[in-house]
Steps between C-alpha positions, in 0.01 A plus 500: 500500500649843454825632360671824593712688247578795723856629505473691825744284696837652422839434652833648396817298528846600385677201355868434568744457215317713245619815326204697630241444769167347403171471680246225463124497503300257710158423356213313656399304191252251648291459814220267600311435823528120473820435304836500680782436254730229636729527200532671161679386183532679166412293192590777251607865505166641617301210649550311824336218695382523861468203736256479789383200700256386766449157655248429224657637181794651316430817304708626207430849364637643178549878528644773279746760624224762507296288746254353249388150597515286184416148613452279808562134578347352818619148570294326769714272717252396770379182329393186691590669831852581383642819648750743349770539765795667325571689177830599348589803293432554130769358271580472132518129411756358252225421246412871474190480718448681830390345825552416863522210743259426782438239770160337534410294808235230501445238774827609670703434185671791328579519130709746303322626188557763235271707284638651182337718235579685179450873440130433439477337848415152367588278800673163531567323829752238608525284812832392650521150645498343750274674750665605826394376842751706698452849359460723803132597481436617858453872433682646800591859416507400133821304556444270202423794272825675594706185460367336184680578175489388136776586253457453126818413310575582137469131399146486639593309815382624839658518845242488778586544868309507827522423872400137565235474768662209682822696557342822620532539879317810614599856584723682745635854535651472153170410335434171319747214545560226244756226451490474122401630160373258239610570142330328207582520131238436233566457130318704237221238489427526873667181626728512805857410398708599806455563872718633780431551869727780620581443869835671551378690806180613674355818351291771657311817428163596359668455160723199565664512158492671162552334161568650158636392159867476412628719219504209252132424581578131551568488874388691806650696787355535847570673830425352842467668840677365810440650846800553728437671833365848417593483132402330178762364262425455133659232284487484122492182289488418131362177350563375151243344270526168690431666839863452608645772726787657303554812714446594865595816689440584866403852616447654158422842658866544594509874417198586713552257791397524786200661333273224373187502283189396687312430176647522151439450135766362263508493121754415231550760229456314167707764321820477708467197730539703821277443804307788658307530824288753683469455876390680815819486710487434873764515774453507878722730705842345451849599622388857570331541162134614497229259389379500140132414467412369154635774275519420128830399336549407132784255432686345206695171501702330229408149379706348785299682770777749574336823618654769278296808588205624700315829535251620757149556371239618747757592763343664804167320442455210740295178478521473121423178313552365149207524258237230534560310175789617277749755629762512220500517121761572234509728198710414192681835539652378829262676741377293795171607663426403861176546695430484875254602766592819686461423869173430677347825374366348178733664251742363244853542372614453140873520432702432189869419470743431217639151438778560755256600774554877487181690572347680202183630658221439748150606592319446825145565610415539867182336624257619763127511442565367149674162511695362204616136513759430225448174310723465191733682262552420131723671242364659182654427156546872431661573837354571842276256682151407612425440865183398678364592843198424713337825613285546812350820642473457878224762529272425202599129483547527125704208364653447157794366311711754309761458226749784452742556216830683546583632157570811290723798594307797639570834668623496860247767605216245494662270752271548801151485351434158653686546829818324389834602644850511354679573829447420866652589839568257784501422784213733570496607783878482531778611731845578363482371142264594216513266198366611162440215253440564132600359159515850350831606346658844475304580814549681829320527833431806712368507857317795657380572852142609560602865465607431144871530579726276288708292739646235269571446131661189352551337161339157449754251364363169633160334531505589869644832623591522868465839670655560843233670715688473830517874567146583392235609748203274564199573284356474149710555187407523134718315247493558126660298221587690181579346162557671167474839665152450645340354809425128459387398849444654843402381845524561874736333745472500878819510711451371851716410800 
């Protein structure tokens, strides 16, 4: 196993709401050819845990900020023909230990289990009873993995939810179809104390529902997907500690409708109780409006599922998806980090917003020969975040997992050493409109023809700047974004008929 302490991956972002602009450094702090980090969790100011899993074991790795591997715990789960079929994210348990939940299947019976450990990685396991005969274990497109959830409450109780096999009824153009979600509550000792079968309406989609804690960490909230003609509708619900529905709201994406998220990730901010989501938005051609094909939007809701704000992320990049495991995490200073896949080209997008959903910054890495599959994001105690990706070189077939850290301020001149971008132009090629998207402030854009003649100059006051190119001749143009008196990004744009 190798670690990488290089600081050659640099990206500059100018943060909103600050007296002066700051840049941030992106470091590759760890890489390994066999370890793909599903999740990361800090246990103190300079040490974090990494989770990885196969069908045979769960691996926990203790790593310092500089990439030094300190300790490893490998917990073998394939005992007596039992198979590991699902793992949850790393969590801090009420007793001060760290751990995660997982589902083990043996003789067609599934059982929820947990493994917890202290900072020295001394493990303890717990089984939750009874075993489950209807947990959906037919691995069609990983449907059960996407739709199994375990929530740990502050009193040590656990909410567990899944799609019951007997009420699953196949797929159609909307993806998987199910009639119900089963919710179970276990006490801190692992005994089931409450159960609810939610059957308000049929649900559909490759991710039929999402579940996340309530702000008091005693109940849970969830969002279901309902197909209606060409569109999806999303409904939000809140359950109390007894699994009673105490809140329901239809069409929670009221500000962005008829845009709808094809996949999405929700999370409750433990510091303010608000709900956040990151989603690739989709809309067919509708009432004369052009189609939108899975472009990233970051959204904030209040505790009652009222959509209060949203901001485009990877606008102009189609076929995006949420990260594979954990797409959102929260910093105590109010910053919310969100991670997604950037189209089918194997890149990624990392955006961060304030608690009200206003964009603070973003980085994006285009794919190509080098493919980067985003996995998880996790906030650092000192600010910034960790995020993990799966890397694959399509020519050399090199594969590895990488953990990056977005951290200390650095000079803007070093921004492009790893091929990162702070501005982009779309659509490209285009016809009558050139859009420049950037999170840079105090910036401007200039456009030149191929003879070097300046044909347009404009101040940048929004995340996306629209330039009217109606009267321009067909051909190639060079655009340049300036910030702080110097060139920050440049590119070419093709105007066509």
